[in-house]
N, C-alpha and C positions, 0 to 999 in steps of 0.2 A: 305360886306355882304348883305348891303340893295340891290346890283344890282341882288345877285344871289335870295333872296327872292322875289323880282321884277321879275325873270326870272322865277321862278316855280310857282307864281300866274300867269303870262300870259300864261304858258304852260297849267296849269289846265282850264283856261278861254278858252282857244284855244280848248282842247281834249272836252268840253262840248259843244262847237259851232259844233266841225267836228261829234260828236255823233249824233248830232240834224239833220245833214245831211246825210242820210243814202240811199237815194232814188238812182238808178244807173242812169250815166250819161257816154257820148260819150265824150272824148279828143282826138282832132287830132293835132297832132306836126309833121312837114313835111310828111313823106308819112306815118306815123302810126296813126292807130286809136285805142284807147282802150276803152271798154266799162267796167266800173266799179264802184263801189258804190261811191259817192260824197266824203265820208268820207275818203276812202282809197286816193284820191288824196290829199284833204285838208291835211291829216296827213304826206304825202310824202311832199309836198310845206312847211309843218311847219318844219318837220325835216330838210330839205335841208337848208331854213333860218337859223335853229340853228347852223348846221353845219357852214355853211358860215360865220356868225357873229362870231363862235369861231375861225375860220381859220383866219380871218383878224385881231381880236384880239390877237391870236397867234403874228402872223407877226410882229404888233406892239410893242410885248413886247419881241419878239425877236432881234428886230431893235435897242431899247433902253438898251437893254445888249451889243451888239456890241459896242457902242458908249463908255461904260465905259471903 
């Protein structure tokens, strides 16, 4: 439960940070260049981090259950 509350608090703080950085910026990755709001880029990175963290945690739980 503590981790859930901590995650919610971190998410809220991250969203505050994102919405305070609304100016446009260029992002170049390999051959692609995207011009969009810095808030959108940061939110996408935040969401990707949450998804990766959830996936890693799920794989760990799945392996522990398979051992039993």
